[in-house]
SEBAVO-196329 format. One record per residue (C-alpha): residue in one letter; chain; residue number from 1; x, y, z. Coordinates in steps of 0.001 Angstrom, whole numbers. Example, Ala and Ser with C-alpha at 12.3 -4.5 7.8 and 13.67 -1.06 7.14 Angstrom:
{resn=A chain=A resi=1 X=12300 Y=-4500 Z=7800}
{resn=S chain=A resi=2 X=13670 Y=-1060 Z=7140}
END
This chain:
{resn=M chain=A resi=1 X=22203 Y=3014 Z=-18585}
{resn=K chain=A resi=2 X=19754 Y=2259 Z=-15810}
{resn=I chain=A resi=3 X=22416 Y=695 Z=-13610}
{resn=F chain=A resi=4 X=24623 Y=3783 Z=-13974}
{resn=S chain=A resi=5 X=21730 Y=6090 Z=-13027}
{resn=K chain=A resi=6 X=21047 Y=4005 Z=-9948}
{resn=L chain=A resi=7 X=24640 Y=4286 Z=-8735}
{resn=A chain=A resi=8 X=24634 Y=8015 Z=-9368}
{resn=L chain=A resi=9 X=21457 Y=8481 Z=-7357}
{resn=V chain=A resi=10 X=22895 Y=6471 Z=-4454}
{resn=A chain=A resi=11 X=25898 Y=8804 Z=-4352}
{resn=L chain=A resi=12 X=23616 Y=11836 Z=-4487}
{resn=A chain=A resi=13 X=21472 Y=10487 Z=-1665}
{resn=I chain=A resi=14 X=24544 Y=9897 Z=521}
{resn=V chain=A resi=15 X=25818 Y=13429 Z=-80}
{resn=T chain=A resi=16 X=22372 Y=14877 Z=640}
{resn=L chain=A resi=17 X=21949 Y=12960 Z=3893}
{resn=T chain=A resi=18 X=25430 Y=13673 Z=5192}
{resn=A chain=A resi=19 X=25059 Y=17361 Z=4391}
{resn=C chain=A resi=20 X=22038 Y=17670 Z=6682}
{resn=G chain=A resi=21 X=22843 Y=19334 Z=9958}
{resn=P chain=A resi=22 X=20997 Y=19119 Z=13275}
{resn=K chain=A resi=23 X=18818 Y=22129 Z=12467}
{resn=K chain=A resi=24 X=15120 Y=21370 Z=12806}
{resn=A chain=A resi=25 X=13516 Y=21399 Z=9335}
{resn=A chain=A resi=26 X=10290 Y=23209 Z=8648}
{resn=D chain=A resi=27 X=7263 Y=21107 Z=7744}
{resn=P chain=A resi=28 X=4941 Y=23686 Z=6174}
{resn=L chain=A resi=29 X=1310 Y=22986 Z=5404}
{resn=A chain=A resi=30 X=-152 Y=23329 Z=1921}
{resn=E chain=A resi=31 X=-3515 Y=24949 Z=1242}
{resn=T chain=A resi=32 X=-5138 Y=21517 Z=1589}
{resn=G chain=A resi=33 X=-4142 Y=21336 Z=5252}
{resn=R chain=A resi=34 X=-1670 Y=18544 Z=4596}
{resn=T chain=A resi=35 X=2078 Y=18970 Z=4680}
{resn=Q chain=A resi=36 X=3704 Y=20289 Z=1527}
{resn=R chain=A resi=37 X=5823 Y=17128 Z=1336}
{resn=T chain=A resi=38 X=2646 Y=15017 Z=1298}
{resn=E chain=A resi=39 X=1199 Y=17080 Z=-1534}
{resn=N chain=A resi=40 X=4513 Y=16920 Z=-3383}
{resn=L chain=A resi=41 X=4498 Y=13132 Z=-3138}
{resn=L chain=A resi=42 X=1067 Y=12941 Z=-4755}
{resn=A chain=A resi=43 X=1919 Y=15371 Z=-7556}
{resn=N chain=A resi=44 X=5240 Y=13709 Z=-8291}
{resn=M chain=A resi=45 X=3749 Y=10206 Z=-8306}
{resn=K chain=A resi=46 X=1257 Y=11300 Z=-10956}
{resn=H chain=A resi=47 X=3981 Y=12950 Z=-13043}
{resn=Q chain=A resi=48 X=6325 Y=9981 Z=-12695}
{resn=A chain=A resi=49 X=3613 Y=7528 Z=-13784}
{resn=D chain=A resi=50 X=3003 Y=9606 Z=-16909}
{resn=S chain=A resi=51 X=6656 Y=10068 Z=-17806}
{resn=A chain=A resi=52 X=8954 Y=7466 Z=-16261}
{resn=G chain=A resi=53 X=7185 Y=4282 Z=-15220}
{resn=Y chain=A resi=54 X=5865 Y=2588 Z=-12105}
{resn=M chain=A resi=55 X=7417 Y=1925 Z=-8723}
{resn=Y chain=A resi=56 X=7728 Y=-1648 Z=-7468}
{resn=G chain=A resi=57 X=6482 Y=-2290 Z=-3937}
{resn=H chain=A resi=58 X=6514 Y=-5188 Z=-1481}
{resn=Q chain=A resi=59 X=4513 Y=-5658 Z=1708}
{resn=D chain=A resi=60 X=6547 Y=-5868 Z=4961}
{resn=D chain=A resi=61 X=9710 Y=-6042 Z=2863}
{resn=T chain=A resi=62 X=12136 Y=-5003 Z=5610}
{resn=A chain=A resi=63 X=10196 Y=-6485 Z=8552}
{resn=Y chain=A resi=64 X=10755 Y=-10171 Z=7755}
{resn=G chain=A resi=65 X=11289 Y=-12600 Z=4885}
{resn=I chain=A resi=66 X=12011 Y=-16196 Z=4023}
{resn=G chain=A resi=67 X=14128 Y=-17614 Z=6865}
{resn=W chain=A resi=68 X=14491 Y=-14370 Z=8847}
{resn=C chain=A resi=69 X=12536 Y=-11932 Z=10975}
{resn=G chain=A resi=70 X=13358 Y=-8525 Z=12425}
{resn=D chain=A resi=71 X=16908 Y=-8322 Z=11063}
{resn=S chain=A resi=72 X=18168 Y=-4771 Z=10675}
{resn=C chain=A resi=73 X=18353 Y=-3431 Z=7087}
{resn=R chain=A resi=74 X=17449 Y=-6774 Z=5527}
{resn=S chain=A resi=75 X=15168 Y=-7381 Z=2547}
{resn=D chain=A resi=76 X=14493 Y=-10400 Z=331}
{resn=V chain=A resi=77 X=14139 Y=-8075 Z=-2650}
{resn=Q chain=A resi=78 X=17382 Y=-6257 Z=-1872}
{resn=S chain=A resi=79 X=19157 Y=-9605 Z=-1483}
{resn=V chain=A resi=80 X=18109 Y=-10521 Z=-5028}
{resn=C chain=A resi=81 X=18673 Y=-7289 Z=-6981}
{resn=N chain=A resi=82 X=20846 Y=-5165 Z=-4637}
{resn=D chain=A resi=83 X=18102 Y=-2529 Z=-4418}
{resn=F chain=A resi=84 X=15156 Y=-1906 Z=-2106}
{resn=P chain=A resi=85 X=11582 Y=-1629 Z=-3337}
{resn=A chain=A resi=86 X=10564 Y=1936 Z=-4104}
{resn=V chain=A resi=87 X=7388 Y=1278 Z=-2091}
{resn=I chain=A resi=88 X=7134 Y=-730 Z=1125}
{resn=G chain=A resi=89 X=3800 Y=-1645 Z=2669}
{resn=F chain=A resi=90 X=2920 Y=-2148 Z=6330}
{resn=D chain=A resi=91 X=-301 Y=-3059 Z=8135}
{resn=L chain=A resi=92 X=-1755 Y=-1532 Z=11312}
{resn=G chain=A resi=93 X=-4080 Y=-4414 Z=12196}
{resn=H chain=A resi=94 X=-4318 Y=-4752 Z=16034}
{resn=I chain=A resi=95 X=-3139 Y=-1230 Z=16742}
{resn=E chain=A resi=96 X=-6803 Y=-590 Z=17512}
{resn=L chain=A resi=97 X=-6567 Y=-3163 Z=20312}
{resn=G chain=A resi=98 X=-3651 Y=-1427 Z=21986}
{resn=D chain=A resi=99 X=-1355 Y=-4368 Z=21182}
{resn=S chain=A resi=100 X=2398 Y=-3894 Z=20889}
{resn=C chain=A resi=101 X=2572 Y=-5930 Z=17647}
{resn=N chain=A resi=102 X=427 Y=-6027 Z=14520}
{resn=L chain=A resi=103 X=-1564 Y=-9054 Z=13368}
{resn=D chain=A resi=104 X=1548 Y=-10487 Z=11660}
{resn=G chain=A resi=105 X=3743 Y=-10057 Z=14730}
{resn=V chain=A resi=106 X=5592 Y=-6882 Z=13702}
{resn=P chain=A resi=107 X=6175 Y=-4611 Z=16744}
{resn=F chain=A resi=108 X=4712 Y=-1178 Z=16080}
{resn=D chain=A resi=109 X=7829 Y=504 Z=17462}
{resn=H chain=A resi=110 X=9946 Y=-1465 Z=14988}
{resn=M chain=A resi=111 X=7503 Y=-669 Z=12181}
{resn=R chain=A resi=112 X=7844 Y=3024 Z=12938}
{resn=Q chain=A resi=113 X=11630 Y=2774 Z=12587}
{resn=L chain=A resi=114 X=11303 Y=824 Z=9328}
{resn=I chain=A resi=115 X=9073 Y=3604 Z=7995}
{resn=F chain=A resi=116 X=11724 Y=6184 Z=8915}
{resn=D chain=A resi=117 X=14347 Y=4012 Z=7193}
{resn=Q chain=A resi=118 X=12314 Y=3871 Z=3967}
{resn=Y chain=A resi=119 X=11732 Y=7608 Z=4041}
{resn=N chain=A resi=120 X=15452 Y=8260 Z=4598}
{resn=R chain=A resi=121 X=16299 Y=6232 Z=1494}
{resn=N chain=A resi=122 X=13776 Y=8393 Z=-438}
{resn=G chain=A resi=123 X=11289 Y=5526 Z=-679}
{resn=V chain=A resi=124 X=7502 Y=5536 Z=-322}
{resn=V chain=A resi=125 X=5375 Y=3927 Z=2416}
{resn=T chain=A resi=126 X=1855 Y=2574 Z=2097}
{resn=I chain=A resi=127 X=-194 Y=1403 Z=5078}
{resn=S chain=A resi=128 X=-3185 Y=-945 Z=5091}
{resn=W chain=A resi=129 X=-5415 Y=-1789 Z=8059}
{resn=H chain=A resi=130 X=-7003 Y=-5178 Z=8767}
{resn=L chain=A resi=131 X=-8837 Y=-4090 Z=11894}
{resn=D chain=A resi=132 X=-10935 Y=-6296 Z=14157}
{resn=N chain=A resi=133 X=-14715 Y=-6151 Z=14118}
{resn=P chain=A resi=134 X=-15841 Y=-3492 Z=16654}
{resn=L chain=A resi=135 X=-19188 Y=-5219 Z=17232}
{resn=T chain=A resi=136 X=-18276 Y=-8909 Z=17535}
{resn=G chain=A resi=137 X=-14617 Y=-8672 Z=18563}
{resn=G chain=A resi=138 X=-13750 Y=-11022 Z=15708}
{resn=T chain=A resi=139 X=-11124 Y=-10434 Z=13028}
{resn=A chain=A resi=140 X=-11489 Y=-8290 Z=9920}
{resn=W chain=A resi=141 X=-12486 Y=-11429 Z=8021}
{resn=I chain=A resi=142 X=-16059 Y=-12693 Z=8066}
{resn=N chain=A resi=143 X=-16690 Y=-15662 Z=10358}
{resn=D chain=A resi=144 X=-19315 Y=-17917 Z=8774}
{resn=S chain=A resi=145 X=-20780 Y=-18788 Z=12170}
{resn=L chain=A resi=146 X=-21239 Y=-15079 Z=13026}
{resn=K chain=A resi=147 X=-22494 Y=-13798 Z=9668}
{resn=A chain=A resi=148 X=-25899 Y=-12686 Z=10981}
{resn=K chain=A resi=149 X=-24346 Y=-10591 Z=13734}
{resn=E chain=A resi=150 X=-21486 Y=-9307 Z=11583}
{resn=A chain=A resi=151 X=-24050 Y=-8081 Z=9055}
{resn=Q chain=A resi=152 X=-25141 Y=-5565 Z=11704}
{resn=T chain=A resi=153 X=-21651 Y=-4173 Z=12307}
{resn=M chain=A resi=154 X=-21805 Y=-1246 Z=9914}
{resn=K chain=A resi=155 X=-25262 Y=-129 Z=11022}
{resn=E chain=A resi=156 X=-24157 Y=-208 Z=14660}
{resn=A chain=A resi=157 X=-20863 Y=1498 Z=13890}
{resn=L chain=A resi=158 X=-22476 Y=4438 Z=12137}
{resn=K chain=A resi=159 X=-25100 Y=5294 Z=14746}
{resn=P chain=A resi=160 X=-24549 Y=6588 Z=18302}
{resn=G chain=A resi=161 X=-23687 Y=3814 Z=20710}
{resn=A chain=A resi=162 X=-20977 Y=1535 Z=22030}
{resn=T chain=A resi=163 X=-19915 Y=127 Z=18631}
{resn=H chain=A resi=164 X=-19661 Y=3602 Z=17135}
{resn=D chain=A resi=165 X=-17572 Y=4818 Z=20065}
{resn=K chain=A resi=166 X=-15285 Y=1806 Z=19756}
{resn=L chain=A resi=167 X=-14753 Y=2399 Z=16044}
{resn=V chain=A resi=168 X=-13997 Y=6068 Z=16682}
{resn=A chain=A resi=169 X=-11357 Y=4984 Z=19195}
{resn=Y chain=A resi=170 X=-9989 Y=2505 Z=16639}
{resn=I chain=A resi=171 X=-9588 Y=5234 Z=14005}
{resn=D chain=A resi=172 X=-8043 Y=7562 Z=16580}
{resn=S chain=A resi=173 X=-5397 Y=4920 Z=17340}
{resn=V chain=A resi=174 X=-4373 Y=4977 Z=13671}
{resn=A chain=A resi=175 X=-4286 Y=8776 Z=13689}
{resn=K chain=A resi=176 X=-2020 Y=8681 Z=16742}
{resn=F chain=A resi=177 X=383 Y=6326 Z=14969}
{resn=L chain=A resi=178 X=468 Y=8474 Z=11823}
{resn=N chain=A resi=179 X=1142 Y=11557 Z=13912}
{resn=S chain=A resi=180 X=4021 Y=9735 Z=15601}
{resn=L chain=A resi=181 X=5867 Y=9408 Z=12287}
{resn=E chain=A resi=182 X=7845 Y=12566 Z=12934}
{resn=T chain=A resi=183 X=11585 Y=12714 Z=12320}
{resn=P chain=A resi=184 X=14057 Y=14326 Z=14771}
{resn=Y chain=A resi=185 X=14014 Y=17292 Z=12374}
{resn=G chain=A resi=186 X=10306 Y=17915 Z=12850}
{resn=V chain=A resi=187 X=9171 Y=16407 Z=9535}
{resn=K chain=A resi=188 X=6173 Y=14096 Z=9400}
{resn=V chain=A resi=189 X=6757 Y=11204 Z=7005}
{resn=P chain=A resi=190 X=4131 Y=11227 Z=4219}
{resn=V chain=A resi=191 X=2342 Y=7894 Z=3836}
{resn=I chain=A resi=192 X=-357 Y=6351 Z=1658}
{resn=F chain=A resi=193 X=-3121 Y=5110 Z=3954}
{resn=R chain=A resi=194 X=-5341 Y=2406 Z=2407}
{resn=P chain=A resi=195 X=-8229 Y=1348 Z=4661}
{resn=W chain=A resi=196 X=-11566 Y=-343 Z=3854}
{resn=H chain=A resi=197 X=-10032 Y=-2201 Z=911}
{resn=E chain=A resi=198 X=-11483 Y=-4966 Z=-1278}
{resn=H chain=A resi=199 X=-15002 Y=-3925 Z=-318}
{resn=T chain=A resi=200 X=-16408 Y=-5134 Z=-3652}
{resn=G chain=A resi=201 X=-15956 Y=-8627 Z=-2203}
{resn=S chain=A resi=202 X=-17614 Y=-9893 Z=972}
{resn=W chain=A resi=203 X=-14784 Y=-11383 Z=3022}
{resn=F chain=A resi=204 X=-14360 Y=-8336 Z=5304}
{resn=W chain=A resi=205 X=-17011 Y=-6935 Z=7631}
{resn=W chain=A resi=206 X=-17085 Y=-3747 Z=5511}
{resn=G chain=A resi=207 X=-17680 Y=-5748 Z=2304}
{resn=K chain=A resi=208 X=-20553 Y=-5223 Z=-133}
{resn=D chain=A resi=209 X=-22890 Y=-7829 Z=1400}
{resn=Y chain=A resi=210 X=-22625 Y=-6182 Z=4820}
{resn=C chain=A resi=211 X=-23337 Y=-2533 Z=4063}
{resn=T chain=A resi=212 X=-25039 Y=-289 Z=1546}
{resn=P chain=A resi=213 X=-23080 Y=2033 Z=-752}
{resn=K chain=A resi=214 X=-24242 Y=4962 Z=1379}
{resn=E chain=A resi=215 X=-23028 Y=3298 Z=4578}
{resn=Y chain=A resi=216 X=-19656 Y=2467 Z=3044}
{resn=I chain=A resi=217 X=-19158 Y=6089 Z=1979}
{resn=Q chain=A resi=218 X=-20201 Y=7228 Z=5467}
{resn=L chain=A resi=219 X=-17465 Y=4992 Z=6884}
{resn=W chain=A resi=220 X=-14878 Y=6807 Z=4777}
{resn=Q chain=A resi=221 X=-16281 Y=10194 Z=5787}
{resn=M chain=A resi=222 X=-16106 Y=9171 Z=9433}
{resn=T chain=A resi=223 X=-12456 Y=8189 Z=8963}
{resn=V chain=A resi=224 X=-11581 Y=11522 Z=7349}
{resn=D chain=A resi=225 X=-13461 Y=13472 Z=10026}
{resn=R chain=A resi=226 X=-11501 Y=11721 Z=12790}
{resn=F chain=A resi=227 X=-8213 Y=12357 Z=10970}
{resn=K chain=A resi=228 X=-9063 Y=16049 Z=10756}
{resn=E chain=A resi=229 X=-10037 Y=16087 Z=14428}
{resn=N chain=A resi=230 X=-6660 Y=14523 Z=15252}
{resn=K chain=A resi=231 X=-4808 Y=16908 Z=12920}
{resn=V chain=A resi=232 X=-3349 Y=14193 Z=10682}
{resn=T chain=A resi=233 X=-1508 Y=16085 Z=7945}
{resn=N chain=A resi=234 X=728 Y=13436 Z=6379}
{resn=A chain=A resi=235 X=-1657 Y=10890 Z=4825}
{resn=L chain=A resi=236 X=-2746 Y=10373 Z=1236}
{resn=L chain=A resi=237 X=-5867 Y=8198 Z=1013}
{resn=A chain=A resi=238 X=-6105 Y=5233 Z=-1366}
{resn=Y chain=A resi=239 X=-9289 Y=3560 Z=-2571}
{resn=S chain=A resi=240 X=-8710 Y=-76 Z=-3570}
{resn=P chain=A resi=241 X=-11630 Y=-2328 Z=-4509}
{resn=G chain=A resi=242 X=-11045 Y=-5904 Z=-5572}
{resn=G chain=A resi=243 X=-11573 Y=-6971 Z=-9146}
{resn=C chain=A resi=244 X=-14735 Y=-5421 Z=-10539}
{resn=D chain=A resi=245 X=-16191 Y=-3547 Z=-13484}
{resn=E chain=A resi=246 X=-16280 Y=240 Z=-13815}
{resn=E chain=A resi=247 X=-19835 Y=586 Z=-12534}
{resn=E chain=A resi=248 X=-19053 Y=-1418 Z=-9375}
{resn=Y chain=A resi=249 X=-15849 Y=548 Z=-8940}
{resn=M chain=A resi=250 X=-17626 Y=3898 Z=-8824}
{resn=E chain=A resi=251 X=-20739 Y=2745 Z=-6962}
{resn=R chain=A resi=252 X=-19061 Y=3171 Z=-3568}
{resn=Y chain=A resi=253 X=-16401 Y=5700 Z=-4501}
{resn=P chain=A resi=254 X=-16094 Y=8019 Z=-1456}
{resn=G chain=A resi=255 X=-15592 Y=11163 Z=-3541}
{resn=D chain=A resi=256 X=-12886 Y=13389 Z=-4984}
{resn=D chain=A resi=257 X=-12743 Y=15388 Z=-1764}
{resn=I chain=A resi=258 X=-11592 Y=12252 Z=86}
{resn=I chain=A resi=259 X=-9614 Y=10015 Z=-2277}
{resn=D chain=A resi=260 X=-6116 Y=10725 Z=-3643}
{resn=I chain=A resi=261 X=-5217 Y=7383 Z=-5226}
{resn=M chain=A resi=262 X=-7512 Y=5112 Z=-7221}
{resn=G chain=A resi=263 X=-6233 Y=1569 Z=-6850}
{resn=L chain=A resi=264 X=-6973 Y=-2076 Z=-7575}
{resn=D chain=A resi=265 X=-6409 Y=-5300 Z=-5623}
{resn=N chain=A resi=266 X=-6276 Y=-8291 Z=-7954}
{resn=Y chain=A resi=267 X=-4349 Y=-11563 Z=-7492}
{resn=C chain=A resi=268 X=-3401 Y=-14397 Z=-9814}
{resn=Y chain=A resi=269 X=-5150 Y=-17562 Z=-8621}
{resn=A chain=A resi=270 X=-3799 Y=-20007 Z=-11195}
{resn=K chain=A resi=271 X=-3133 Y=-23544 Z=-9955}
{resn=G chain=A resi=272 X=462 Y=-23486 Z=-11134}
{resn=A chain=A resi=273 X=2719 Y=-22496 Z=-13996}
{resn=G chain=A resi=274 X=897 Y=-24888 Z=-16313}
{resn=D chain=A resi=275 X=-2486 Y=-23280 Z=-15677}
{resn=T chain=A resi=276 X=-2128 Y=-20929 Z=-18620}
{resn=E chain=A resi=277 X=-5882 Y=-20379 Z=-18858}
{resn=N chain=A resi=278 X=-6043 Y=-18688 Z=-15446}
{resn=I chain=A resi=279 X=-2703 Y=-16921 Z=-15879}
{resn=N chain=A resi=280 X=-3942 Y=-15406 Z=-19130}
{resn=R chain=A resi=281 X=-7254 Y=-14522 Z=-17484}
{resn=Y chain=A resi=282 X=-5355 Y=-12646 Z=-14772}
{resn=I chain=A resi=283 X=-3347 Y=-10698 Z=-17382}
{resn=E chain=A resi=284 X=-6458 Y=-9766 Z=-19345}
{resn=E chain=A resi=285 X=-8647 Y=-8868 Z=-16366}
{resn=A chain=A resi=286 X=-5966 Y=-6903 Z=-14517}
{resn=N chain=A resi=287 X=-5072 Y=-4964 Z=-17658}
{resn=L chain=A resi=288 X=-8712 Y=-4218 Z=-18418}
{resn=Q chain=A resi=289 X=-9433 Y=-3049 Z=-14871}
{resn=L chain=A resi=290 X=-6251 Y=-996 Z=-14601}
{resn=S chain=A resi=291 X=-7108 Y=601 Z=-17947}
{resn=F chain=A resi=292 X=-10431 Y=1999 Z=-16777}
{resn=I chain=A resi=293 X=-8931 Y=2942 Z=-13408}
{resn=C chain=A resi=294 X=-6187 Y=4939 Z=-15134}
{resn=S chain=A resi=295 X=-8844 Y=6676 Z=-17239}
{resn=L chain=A resi=296 X=-10933 Y=7441 Z=-14161}
{resn=A chain=A resi=297 X=-7874 Y=8665 Z=-12275}
{resn=K chain=A resi=298 X=-7013 Y=11040 Z=-15099}
{resn=K chain=A resi=299 X=-10604 Y=12296 Z=-15248}
{resn=H chain=A resi=300 X=-10791 Y=12840 Z=-11475}
{resn=G chain=A resi=301 X=-7269 Y=14228 Z=-11080}
{resn=K chain=A resi=302 X=-6004 Y=11267 Z=-9028}
{resn=A chain=A resi=303 X=-3031 Y=8923 Z=-9114}
{resn=A chain=A resi=304 X=-3636 Y=5317 Z=-10212}
{resn=A chain=A resi=305 X=-1998 Y=2260 Z=-8636}
{resn=F chain=A resi=306 X=-2009 Y=-1541 Z=-8573}
{resn=T chain=A resi=307 X=-2378 Y=-1522 Z=-4794}
{resn=E chain=A resi=308 X=-2172 Y=-5306 Z=-4173}
{resn=T chain=A resi=309 X=-1302 Y=-8240 Z=-6368}
{resn=G chain=A resi=310 X=815 Y=-11357 Z=-6647}
{resn=F chain=A resi=311 X=950 Y=-15089 Z=-7320}
{resn=E chain=A resi=312 X=1353 Y=-17008 Z=-4051}
{resn=G chain=A resi=313 X=4502 Y=-19119 Z=-4039}
{resn=I chain=A resi=314 X=5505 Y=-17718 Z=-7477}
{resn=P chain=A resi=315 X=5264 Y=-21108 Z=-9222}
{resn=Q chain=A resi=316 X=5859 Y=-19472 Z=-12611}
{resn=E chain=A resi=317 X=9554 Y=-19003 Z=-13439}
{resn=K chain=A resi=318 X=8939 Y=-15917 Z=-15587}
{resn=W chain=A resi=319 X=6037 Y=-14475 Z=-13617}
{resn=W chain=A resi=320 X=7624 Y=-11023 Z=-13462}
{resn=T chain=A resi=321 X=8282 Y=-10300 Z=-17130}
{resn=E chain=A resi=322 X=5715 Y=-12546 Z=-18810}
{resn=T chain=A resi=323 X=2745 Y=-12086 Z=-16454}
{resn=L chain=A resi=324 X=2941 Y=-9101 Z=-14093}
{resn=A chain=A resi=325 X=4687 Y=-6741 Z=-16531}
{resn=Q chain=A resi=326 X=2276 Y=-7830 Z=-19280}
{resn=A chain=A resi=327 X=-744 Y=-7177 Z=-17041}
{resn=I chain=A resi=328 X=464 Y=-3619 Z=-16398}
{resn=G chain=A resi=329 X=1681 Y=-2976 Z=-19933}
{resn=D chain=A resi=330 X=2278 Y=711 Z=-20630}
{resn=L chain=A resi=331 X=-498 Y=1947 Z=-18339}
{resn=P chain=A resi=332 X=411 Y=5043 Z=-16267}
{resn=I chain=A resi=333 X=177 Y=3597 Z=-12762}
{resn=A chain=A resi=334 X=2225 Y=5094 Z=-9919}
{resn=Y chain=A resi=335 X=3154 Y=1777 Z=-8317}
{resn=V chain=A resi=336 X=2441 Y=-1930 Z=-8000}
{resn=L chain=A resi=337 X=2597 Y=-3697 Z=-4614}
{resn=T chain=A resi=338 X=3097 Y=-7449 Z=-4261}
{resn=W chain=A resi=339 X=2097 Y=-9048 Z=-962}
{resn=R chain=A resi=340 X=4344 Y=-10276 Z=1826}
{resn=N chain=A resi=341 X=6972 Y=-13009 Z=2254}
{resn=A chain=A resi=342 X=5826 Y=-14713 Z=5452}
{resn=H chain=A resi=343 X=8653 Y=-16060 Z=7610}
{resn=D chain=A resi=344 X=6316 Y=-18371 Z=9539}
{resn=K chain=A resi=345 X=3928 Y=-19717 Z=6889}
{resn=V chain=A resi=346 X=5400 Y=-22135 Z=4366}
{resn=G chain=A resi=347 X=4722 Y=-21222 Z=758}
{resn=H chain=A resi=348 X=3142 Y=-17860 Z=1566}
{resn=F chain=A resi=349 X=5395 Y=-15489 Z=-350}
{resn=Y chain=A resi=350 X=4954 Y=-13091 Z=-3277}
{resn=A chain=A resi=351 X=8444 Y=-11689 Z=-3938}
{resn=P chain=A resi=352 X=11652 Y=-13540 Z=-4827}
{resn=Y chain=A resi=353 X=14331 Y=-14455 Z=-2313}
{resn=P chain=A resi=354 X=17801 Y=-15988 Z=-2832}
{resn=G chain=A resi=355 X=17321 Y=-19449 Z=-4300}
{resn=N chain=A resi=356 X=13783 Y=-18875 Z=-5563}
{resn=M chain=A resi=357 X=13287 Y=-20033 Z=-9157}
{resn=S chain=A resi=358 X=12002 Y=-16605 Z=-10292}
{resn=V chain=A resi=359 X=15162 Y=-14710 Z=-9236}
{resn=E chain=A resi=360 X=16655 Y=-14442 Z=-12736}
{resn=D chain=A resi=361 X=13378 Y=-13195 Z=-14171}
{resn=F chain=A resi=362 X=12955 Y=-10720 Z=-11324}
{resn=V chain=A resi=363 X=16363 Y=-9227 Z=-12156}
{resn=A chain=A resi=364 X=15159 Y=-8919 Z=-15759}
{resn=F chain=A resi=365 X=12002 Y=-7226 Z=-14424}
{resn=Y chain=A resi=366 X=14197 Y=-4938 Z=-12322}
{resn=N chain=A resi=367 X=16113 Y=-3880 Z=-15422}
{resn=L chain=A resi=368 X=13033 Y=-3063 Z=-17486}
{resn=P chain=A resi=369 X=12973 Y=661 Z=-18353}
{resn=R chain=A resi=370 X=9564 Y=1218 Z=-16719}
{resn=T chain=A resi=371 X=10164 Y=-492 Z=-13351}
{resn=L chain=A resi=372 X=11407 Y=1830 Z=-10614}
{resn=F chain=A resi=373 X=13145 Y=881 Z=-7373}
{resn=V chain=A resi=374 X=14605 Y=3074 Z=-4627}
{resn=H chain=A resi=375 X=17749 Y=3889 Z=-6585}
{resn=D chain=A resi=376 X=15607 Y=5091 Z=-9496}
{resn=I chain=A resi=377 X=13619 Y=7674 Z=-7567}
{resn=N chain=A resi=378 X=14691 Y=10879 Z=-5909}
{resn=G chain=A resi=379 X=12966 Y=14022 Z=-4778}
{resn=L chain=A resi=380 X=9391 Y=12701 Z=-4604}
{resn=Y chain=A resi=381 X=8895 Y=14795 Z=-1462}
{resn=L chain=A resi=382 X=10267 Y=17968 Z=-3078}
{resn=K chain=A resi=383 X=8226 Y=20528 Z=-4977}
{resn=K chain=A resi=384 X=9058 Y=20607 Z=-8701}
END
């Protein structure tokens, strides 16, 4: 039944795309100041999570994969199940430096085209940002030898001065990129922007040991203010702490006026397929955390999502159906995103590719009633 519906939707998408003429499409704004398509995406994601299931996503899915990089219209996931992920993630790290490529070597011009491609197939795009430290010039990750100085980053960034001005320029560079995501028909592609993530840990310079809750919330407010100044109208904002309890989760919550999606980043760190203790711990903890996040999202009128997860190297043959799907259960999340398949780092992959031992189980995961890929979704940008 699911396979038939996928084929039918492909045919519908082809007819829809070919029927479009050269006329410039309107991109009206909603009362919120964002485009109507962006608001439609949020509303439809919430409805879909409640009624149909969750979208599967993969970071950098069409940018590179195991044994390839930069190939046009290629995807490890698509090679395995003949369908693209419903959600594809990208990262803007190093755009703040004025570089031509991001921190993983993806040219920003190519990334922009890949975002258009995902939008044209009716898919969803999420964007993270591992930006460099505006005070020290180091990476997003904490350098043990610079901890004392990096601990001052947030204080310097939030008060008038050179570090503040640099961070403003950094945020403006992201706004410029988001504003550049405009189709030839005058439509800005809606995206989920997910900055300042995993702040409940202390491996990034914006982490909990390096700023107060008030400072962290000010950072979000600063980001939103710069987006408004730059007239960014196509971004939904996602909040994604690492694993934590409900009190920690809400301690630094930026507010309902800022956040659209309440997410969770939580990885499986088992030592292999035989490490059932840690695999089971991952299932239990992820399910518990997603449960209270879904409840909070419902209470606050937000969408819920499993914004980052995975098991590096996928050493478990049935990871997809027996671990990931069990961790999510029947919870009403909008999507789950597994991390990237690095083409230049052996063993650093989180999605299957041809020849990987989890391929058969991934196809079984693909055919579960609640998992949604590109061929399962249509009209997320349309008002219903």
